[in-house]
C-alpha positions in Angstrom: 96.8 112.6 94.4 94.3 109.9 95.2 96.3 107.3 93.3 99.5 108.2 95.3 97.6 107.9 98.6 96.2 104.5 97.8 99.6 103.2 96.6 101.4 104.5 99.7 98.8 103.0 102.0 99.1 99.6 100.3 102.9 99.7 100.5 102.8 100.6 104.2 100.3 97.9 105.0 102.3 95.2 103.2 105.6 96.4 104.8 104.0 96.2 108.2 102.8 92.7 107.5 106.3 91.7 106.3 107.9 93.1 109.5 105.4 91.3 111.7 106.0 88.1 109.8 109.5 87.6 111.3 109.3 84.6 113.7 105.6 83.8 113.1 105.9 81.3 110.2 105.0 83.8 107.6 107.0 83.9 104.4 107.7 86.8 102.1 107.8 86.4 98.3 108.7 88.3 95.2 107.3 87.5 91.8 106.9 88.7 88.2 105.8 87.4 84.9 103.8 87.8 81.6 100.1 88.6 81.2 97.8 87.7 78.3 95.0 90.2 78.7 91.7 91.1 77.0 88.8 93.4 77.3 85.5 91.5 77.0 81.9 92.5 77.0 79.6 94.5 74.7 79.8 97.8 72.8 77.3 100.7 73.0 74.8 98.9 70.8 75.0 95.7 72.8 77.1 93.7 70.2 79.8 91.4 71.6 83.3 92.9 71.6 85.6 91.2 69.1 88.9 92.1 70.7 92.3 90.3 70.6 94.6 89.7 73.5 97.7 91.8 74.2 100.8 90.8 76.1 101.6 92.6 79.3 103.5 91.9 82.5 103.1 92.0 86.3 105.5 92.3 89.2 105.2 92.6 92.9 105.3 91.0 96.3 103.1 88.9 98.6 103.1 87.3 102.1 102.0 83.8 103.0 100.3 83.7 106.5 99.5 80.3 108.0 95.8 79.9 108.9 95.6 76.0 109.2 97.8 73.0 108.3 98.7 73.4 104.6 96.4 76.5 104.2 97.6 80.1 104.0 96.2 83.6 103.5 98.2 85.4 100.9 97.8 89.1 100.5 99.9 90.8 97.9 100.7 94.0 96.0 101.2 94.0 92.2 101.8 96.3 89.4 100.0 94.9 86.3 99.4 95.9 82.7 96.2 95.0 80.9 94.2 96.0 77.8 93.3 94.7 74.4 93.5 95.4 70.7 91.0 95.4 67.8 91.8 95.3 64.1 89.4 96.1 61.3 89.9 96.1 57.5 88.8 99.2 55.6 89.3 99.0 51.8 92.2 96.7 52.2 93.9 98.7 54.9 94.2 97.3 58.4 93.3 99.8 61.3 94.4 98.6 64.7 93.3 100.2 68.1 95.3 99.1 71.1 94.4 100.0 74.7 97.0 99.7 77.4 96.1 100.1 81.0 98.3 100.0 84.1 97.0 99.0 87.6 98.1 98.7 91.2 96.4 95.5 92.4 95.8 94.0 95.8 95.1 90.3 95.5 93.7 88.5 98.6 94.1 84.8 98.1 93.5 81.6 100.1 96.3 79.1 99.2 96.5 75.3 99.6 100.2 74.3 99.8 100.7 70.5 100.0 103.9 68.5 99.9 104.7 66.9 96.6 108.1 65.3 95.8 110.8 67.7 97.0 108.5 70.7 97.0 104.9 71.8 97.3 101.9 72.0 95.0 100.1 75.3 95.1 96.4 76.0 94.5 94.9 79.4 95.3 91.9 81.5 94.7 90.4 84.8 96.0 89.3 88.3 95.1 91.4 91.2 93.9 91.0 95.0 93.8 92.8 97.1 91.3 93.2 100.8 90.7 94.1 102.3 87.4 97.1 104.7 87.4 98.0 105.2 83.7 97.1 104.2 80.2 97.0 105.1 76.5 95.1 104.2 73.3 97.2 103.7 70.2 95.5 103.9 66.7 97.5 102.6 63.8 96.5 102.6 60.1 98.5 102.9 57.0 101.4 105.3 57.7 99.7 107.1 60.5 99.9 106.4 64.3 97.8 108.4 66.7 97.8 108.2 70.5 95.0 109.2 72.8 95.2 109.9 76.5 93.4 107.5 78.9 91.6 109.4 81.7 90.2 107.6 84.7 86.7 108.9 85.7 83.4 107.4 86.6 81.1 109.6 84.5 81.7 111.2 81.1 79.8 114.5 80.8 78.4 115.8 77.5 81.0 118.5 77.3 84.0 116.2 77.9 86.4 116.0 74.9 86.1 113.2 72.4 89.9 113.0 72.0 90.2 111.1 75.4 89.7 107.4 76.1 87.7 107.2 79.4 88.0 104.3 81.9 86.9 103.8 85.5 89.9 103.6 87.8 88.4 100.9 90.0 88.6 97.3 89.0 87.7 94.2 91.0 87.3 90.5 90.3 88.5 87.0 91.1 91.9 85.2 90.9 92.7 81.5 90.6 96.1 80.0 90.2 98.0 76.7 90.4 101.7 76.0 90.5 104.7 74.4 92.2 107.2 75.6 94.8 110.6 74.0 95.1 112.1 73.3 98.4 114.6 76.1 98.0 111.8 78.7 97.6 111.7 79.1 93.8 108.1 78.8 92.4 106.2 78.9 89.2 102.4 79.4 88.8 99.8 79.7 86.1 97.3 82.5 86.9 93.8 83.3 85.6 91.8 86.5 86.4 88.2 87.4 85.7 87.0 91.0 86.1 83.6 91.2 87.8 82.8 94.9 87.5 82.6 97.2 84.5 85.5 99.5 83.8 83.7 101.6 81.3 82.2 104.8 82.8 78.7 106.1 82.5 78.8 108.1 79.3 76.2 110.9 79.1 77.0 111.6 75.5 75.4 108.3 74.4 71.7 107.4 74.5 70.7 103.9 75.6 74.3 103.0 76.0 74.7 99.2 76.4 78.5 99.2 76.8 79.9 96.7 79.3 83.7 96.2 79.4 85.6 94.0 81.9 89.2 92.9 82.2 90.0 89.2 81.7 93.2 87.3 81.2 95.8 84.8 82.3 99.5 84.7 82.9 102.6 82.9 84.0 104.5 83.9 87.2 108.0 83.1 88.4 109.0 84.0 91.9 111.1 83.3 95.0 109.9 82.9 98.6 112.2 83.8 101.4 
């Protein structure tokens, strides 16, 4: 229920901004693309996580609001998939665990948009806030494939089932991107994202838990600005 309320509020806010943008110099954009995501940090014993990237995607909308010559405030609303995978070898058999997480994100970027050739160079940065809405853990080894549910909660109690992968719903961090927008409105940009808060919950089943997991990644976006 909470996820639905947050998603509806974000959509209503962005729709209102788009409506207000008519005749004010604001421009609405749609975009989508590919993500290369990882989960970095440390495990419960404090050792560095040795995960590999997975490929995901993102899609959404944003609005460019003029704030000064060549500078814009750009709020947006995105659906984005993240996660990581880890493979270990046990007696010659590879066992792979893949975590896939889906988020609704609200990026709030400051953008420089300067004329270059027949278009505009784009450079932007700012914070983002994300909220997890779904996910799963896939375990593959030999002929067997086992899936575990991802449950979003801040604290794992001692009696909570071990058959669930627990993640905090809230994510937040920093965006940076650079790209080029053509005169007709078509644009391309390279994005990087650094999670700044832990997404692993407090786990009361573990003693002296040193786990610290954060989302990181980069991606390529294609879009069109009206």
